[in-house]
C-alpha positions in Angstrom: 85.8 100.0 96.4 85.7 102.5 93.4 84.9 106.1 94.1 81.8 106.0 92.0 80.0 103.7 94.4 78.8 106.1 97.1 79.7 109.2 99.0 79.1 110.2 102.6 75.6 111.5 103.4 76.4 114.7 105.4 74.1 115.6 108.3 75.3 118.3 110.8 72.7 117.1 113.4 73.9 113.5 113.7 77.1 112.1 115.4 79.7 111.2 112.8 79.3 107.4 113.4 75.6 107.7 112.6 76.4 109.6 109.4 78.8 106.8 108.4 76.4 104.2 109.4 73.5 105.7 107.3 75.9 106.1 104.3 77.0 102.5 104.4 73.6 101.1 105.2 72.1 103.0 102.2 75.0 101.6 100.0 74.2 98.1 101.1 70.4 98.3 100.7 70.6 99.9 97.3 73.1 97.4 96.0 76.1 99.8 95.7 77.9 97.4 98.1 77.2 93.8 97.2 77.0 90.6 99.3 80.4 89.3 100.0 82.2 92.6 99.5 85.0 93.4 101.9 84.8 96.6 104.0 88.2 97.7 105.3 88.2 100.3 108.0 91.2 102.3 106.7 89.9 102.3 103.1 86.4 103.5 104.2 87.9 106.1 106.5 90.0 107.5 103.6 87.2 107.4 101.1 84.6 109.1 103.5 87.1 111.6 104.9 86.8 110.6 108.5 88.9 108.8 111.1 88.7 105.1 111.6 86.8 105.4 114.9 83.4 106.3 113.5 83.9 103.8 110.7 84.6 101.0 113.3 81.5 102.1 115.4 79.3 102.2 112.2 80.4 98.7 111.2 79.4 97.4 114.6 76.0 99.0 114.3 75.6 97.3 110.8 76.5 94.0 112.4 73.7 94.4 114.8 71.3 94.8 111.9 72.7 91.7 110.2 73.9 93.6 107.2 77.6 92.9 107.7 79.8 90.3 109.5 82.9 91.3 111.4 85.7 88.8 110.8 88.7 89.0 113.3 91.8 90.3 111.5 90.0 90.4 108.2 87.6 93.4 108.5 83.9 93.4 107.7 82.0 91.7 104.9 78.6 92.5 103.5 76.2 89.7 104.4 73.9 87.9 102.0 70.8 86.0 103.1 70.0 82.4 102.4 66.5 81.5 101.2 65.9 80.1 104.7 66.7 83.5 106.2 64.3 85.3 103.8 61.5 82.7 104.4 62.0 83.0 108.2 61.8 86.8 108.1 58.7 86.8 105.9 57.0 84.3 108.1 57.5 86.6 111.1 56.5 89.6 109.0 53.3 87.9 107.8 52.2 87.5 111.5 53.1 91.1 112.3 51.4 92.5 109.2 48.2 90.6 110.1 48.3 91.7 113.7 49.0 95.4 112.7 46.4 95.5 110.0 43.8 94.0 112.3 44.6 96.6 114.9 44.5 99.4 112.2 41.0 98.3 111.3 40.0 99.2 114.9 42.3 102.1 115.6 43.2 104.1 112.5 41.8 107.6 112.5 39.9 109.1 109.5 42.9 111.3 108.9 45.1 108.2 108.9 42.9 106.6 106.2 43.1 109.8 104.1 46.9 109.6 104.4 46.9 105.9 103.5 44.9 106.6 100.3 47.3 109.5 99.5 50.3 107.2 99.8 48.5 104.7 97.5 48.0 107.4 94.9 51.7 108.3 95.0 52.6 104.6 94.8 50.5 104.1 91.7 52.1 107.3 90.1 55.6 105.9 90.9 54.6 102.7 89.1 53.4 104.7 86.1 56.7 106.6 86.1 58.7 103.3 86.5 60.6 104.8 89.5 61.8 101.6 91.2 63.3 103.0 94.3 60.3 105.4 94.8 57.9 102.4 94.4 59.8 100.5 97.1 60.0 103.5 99.4 56.2 104.3 99.1 55.3 100.6 99.6 57.2 100.6 102.9 55.6 104.0 103.9 52.2 102.5 103.3 52.9 99.6 105.6 54.7 101.8 108.1 51.6 104.0 108.4 49.5 101.0 109.2 52.0 100.0 112.0 52.1 103.5 113.4 48.3 103.5 113.7 48.5 100.5 116.2 50.2 102.8 118.7 52.3 99.8 119.8 56.0 100.9 120.0 57.4 97.3 120.4 55.5 96.2 117.3 56.7 99.2 115.3 60.3 98.6 116.3 60.3 94.9 115.3 58.7 95.9 112.0 61.4 98.5 111.3 64.2 95.9 111.8 62.6 93.5 109.4 62.1 96.3 106.8 65.8 97.1 106.8 66.9 93.5 106.4 64.6 92.8 103.3 64.9 96.1 101.5 67.5 95.1 98.9 65.6 91.9 98.1 62.3 93.8 97.6 64.0 96.0 95.0 64.9 92.9 93.0 61.4 91.6 93.5 59.8 94.8 92.2 61.8 94.6 89.0 59.4 91.8 88.0 56.6 93.8 86.3 54.1 90.9 86.8 53.9 91.5 90.5 52.8 95.2 90.4 49.0 94.8 89.5 48.6 92.3 92.4 50.4 94.6 94.9 48.1 97.5 93.9 45.0 95.2 94.3 46.3 94.0 97.7 46.8 97.6 99.0 43.3 98.6 97.9 41.9 95.6 99.7 43.7 96.5 102.8 42.5 100.1 102.6 38.9 98.8 102.1 39.1 96.6 105.2 40.4 99.4 107.3 37.7 101.8 106.1 35.1 99.1 106.9 36.7 98.4 110.3 36.8 94.7 109.3 39.7 93.3 111.3 39.2 89.7 110.1 39.3 90.8 106.5 42.3 93.1 107.1 44.3 90.4 108.7 43.6 88.0 105.9 44.4 90.6 103.2 47.7 91.6 104.9 48.9 88.0 105.4 47.9 87.1 101.8 49.9 90.1 100.6 53.1 88.9 102.4 52.6 85.4 101.1 52.6 86.8 97.6 55.7 88.9 98.3 57.5 85.8 99.7 56.9 83.8 96.5 58.2 86.6 94.2 61.2 87.6 96.4 62.4 84.0 96.4 61.9 83.9 92.6 63.9 87.1 92.2 66.7 85.7 94.5 66.8 82.4 92.6 67.0 84.3 89.3 69.9 86.4 90.6 71.7 83.3 91.8 71.3 81.7 88.4 72.5 84.8 86.7 75.6 85.0 88.9 76.4 81.3 88.3 76.1 81.8 84.5 78.4 84.8 84.7 81.0 82.9 86.7 80.9 80.0 84.1 81.6 82.5 81.3 84.8 83.7 83.0 
């Protein structure tokens, strides 16, 4: 685990285990820690300048989010997802997005619509600037605002959990320039449906959007698997 990979994200208002958790989660989601990589408590504690206790607690929290697997006597390992995992998550997300967008068409305030349009403008600027992580973050904020407008805490919590699990794969997906124009068009269609209070159209647009994401995320994953296999064969 080279020192160049990541450093602890200090926050005086959070318990130390949460600081370690956020640091490790960020490293996994942004690809600084790769699937299959071993995470040893003593090495992490030394690198982050903390005791082993908050590291152990953070690893357990990461296990609950399906980002690592704790192996007895061997430490933790960063988890990868199979194609089946990704498909299953996106099938659930498609239903949730449809439900949330349909509700947003009925419930989102005029101020919420203004904010949604503002996020879309920032999203398109990030695309023009080719800021990949900013594109991904703004895309998630766009959808998160839609879920917030439903005023359904359970729905919002489930959505957040799915967001976390798929973030690293969405980064790979967004590297494919061909997907960007379609995503922009989908967002604009969703905004139009919400403005028109057309729940049926909003649901259809949101579910079509996730179907499109599914196809390209799987393509990105397969391309990465192929690249990894070719690199192994060269060794």
